[in-house]
C-alpha atoms as one frame of an Amber mdcrd trajectory, in Angstrom:
protein
   0.000   0.000   0.000   2.877   2.403   0.732   4.109   2.013  -2.874   0.649
   2.794  -4.220   0.243   5.899  -2.043   3.771   7.079  -2.877   3.135   6.635
  -6.603  -0.230   8.400  -6.266   1.457  11.347  -4.526   4.047  11.593  -7.264
   1.515  11.278 -10.077  -0.874  13.837  -8.592   1.866  16.396  -7.992   3.367
  15.763 -11.436   0.006  16.411 -13.096  -0.330  19.657 -11.143   3.083  20.770
 -12.373   1.607  20.704 -15.860  -0.652  23.589 -14.796   1.974  25.522 -12.810
   5.526  24.255 -12.481   6.363  25.704  -9.078   3.096  25.291  -7.121   3.410
  21.501  -6.624   7.157  21.817  -6.031   6.409  24.321  -3.252   3.683  22.043
  -1.860   6.109  19.094  -1.858   8.784  21.275  -0.259   6.473  22.264   2.593
   5.271  18.654   2.987   8.869  17.371   3.147   9.834  20.112   5.600   6.887
  19.346   7.895   7.565  15.597   7.756   4.250  14.814   6.052   5.964  13.404
   2.984   9.102  11.269   3.246  11.760  12.290   0.746  13.597   9.795  -1.397
  17.373   9.626  -0.851  19.017  12.683  -2.371  15.905  14.854  -2.077  16.281
  16.159   1.482  17.189  19.564  -0.021  13.584  19.913  -1.202  12.415  20.411
   2.384  15.050  22.993   3.298  14.305  26.640   4.109  16.286  27.949   1.112
  14.377  25.617  -1.226  11.026  26.705   0.210  11.926  30.403  -0.068  13.155
  30.010  -3.644  10.133  27.971  -4.680   7.742  30.444  -3.015   9.277  33.346
  -4.956   9.219  31.364  -8.212   5.585  30.395  -7.562   4.501  34.012  -7.137
   6.431  35.088 -10.247   4.947  32.279 -12.340   1.362  32.783 -11.172   1.460
  36.566 -11.685   3.348  36.264 -14.980   0.463  34.423 -16.606  -1.711  37.545
 -16.210   0.645  39.687 -18.321  -0.087  39.690 -22.076   2.708  38.245 -24.235
   4.540  37.093 -21.080   1.943  34.320 -20.656   2.767  32.784 -24.039   6.497
  33.252 -23.402   6.109  31.451 -20.049   4.457  28.540 -21.869   7.591  28.247
 -23.994   9.748  28.050 -20.862   7.460  25.959 -18.682   6.822  23.194 -21.193
  10.300  21.644 -20.748  10.419  22.798 -17.105   7.170  20.964 -16.330   8.673
  17.723 -17.639  11.649  18.168 -15.306   9.459  19.187 -12.342   7.075  16.268
 -12.897   9.997  13.877 -13.063  11.535  15.267  -9.870   8.208  15.181  -8.019
   7.517  11.580  -8.996  11.082  10.478  -8.249  11.164  12.230  -4.856   7.898
  10.551  -3.852   9.238   7.008  -4.269  11.763   6.587  -1.428  11.363   2.808
  -1.123  12.350   1.863  -4.660  15.689   1.102  -6.242  17.188   4.351  -7.648
  17.166   3.088 -11.253  13.463   2.166 -11.025  12.653   5.380  -9.145  14.316
   7.631 -11.753  12.871   5.672 -14.677   9.340   5.937 -13.292   9.937   9.543
 -12.352  11.015  10.639 -15.791   8.614   8.482 -17.804   5.466   8.671 -15.692
   5.947  11.914 -13.778   7.687  13.832 -16.533   5.393  12.459 -19.203   2.266
  13.339 -17.242   3.447  16.874 -16.492   4.605  17.415 -20.061   1.309  16.195
 -21.493  -0.760  18.424 -19.194   1.476  21.423 -19.924   1.221  20.796 -23.674
  -2.557  20.757 -23.354  -2.637  24.040 -21.427  -0.163  25.664 -23.850  -2.313
  24.661 -26.830  -5.397  25.938 -25.028  -3.701  29.281 -24.319  -2.518  29.564
 -27.930  -6.083  28.923 -29.086  -7.412  31.453 -26.598  -4.874  34.034 -27.762
  -5.898  33.500 -31.389  -9.653  33.381 -30.783  -9.958  36.236 -28.272  -6.800
  38.278 -28.971  -5.645  37.234 -25.493  -8.679  38.704 -23.720  -9.672  35.327
 -22.228  -6.123  34.442 -21.145  -6.448  35.962 -17.626  -9.517  33.785 -17.013
  -7.575  30.760 -18.224  -4.650  31.734 -15.954  -6.986  31.957 -12.956  -8.416
  28.501 -13.635  -4.925  27.020 -14.055  -3.700  28.679 -10.843  -6.682  27.302
  -8.919  -6.284  23.807 -10.358  -2.563  23.786  -9.510  -3.137  24.945  -5.911
  -6.243  22.868  -5.180  -4.840  19.851  -7.020  -1.619  19.986  -5.017  -3.566
  20.214  -1.750  -5.882  17.380  -2.807  -2.858  15.260  -3.705  -1.309  15.750
  -0.268  -4.613  15.064   1.520  -6.137  12.342  -0.698  -3.394  11.010  -2.973
  -5.354   8.088  -4.404  -8.266  10.343  -5.404  -5.874  12.859  -6.952  -4.048
  10.127  -8.877  -7.370   8.842 -10.226  -8.247  12.349 -11.404  -4.770  12.741
 -12.920  -5.147   9.468 -14.834  -8.559  10.596 -16.087  -7.085  13.917 -17.217
  -4.225  12.171 -19.022  -6.646   9.804 -20.796  -8.858  12.723 -21.834  -5.878
  14.760 -23.081  -4.502  11.832 -25.077  -7.902  11.339 -26.711  -8.205  15.044
 -27.560  -4.665  15.244 -28.928  -5.210  12.132 -31.046  -8.416  13.620 -32.520
  -6.685  16.957 -33.142  -3.824  15.187 -34.905  -6.210  13.142 -37.034  -7.986
  16.334 -38.169  -4.658  17.962 -39.091  -3.250  14.946 -40.939  -4.307  14.947
 -44.579  -6.051  11.779 -45.630  -4.501   9.888 -48.497  -6.621   8.058 -50.973
  -5.569   4.408 -50.930  -7.794   3.404 -53.843  -6.361   3.702 -57.366
């Protein structure tokens, strides 16, 4: 059961890092510092005061930055690869009882992949919002993403299995939407001669 809960914590926090990179990292930092979340070997730094202070400042900058026109789309460019890294770190740090090779592999593939997929979905949504509304709807989108990142991180720490179930549902939905979008963009070739 401890492996399942640890994986659920990592998956839930990784998914949240697809909405905002630093919110779940800050949540994990506080949880590690308070002793609520055991850190995997090599991740004790995440619960340190300097890490919490740095992550708190980065969280504020990121959340506010998404309300500034043009900066929001620029942040998407930066946070797409950063979310993959953050998701991988969050998943890896949540699995203290596994062999390091397994922990890092799961962290990068599952955590990083989940975060990257969610971030790609939000970046595409923001790009569509920018095109359709000349960026006028982007602050509303930023507010929703901020709320989902904060509430999702809290839900993950309080009810990790529920959060992981929601994260898996979100990933399945995003994969379905991306597959349909790709099919619409791919020209069909006539196979009959």
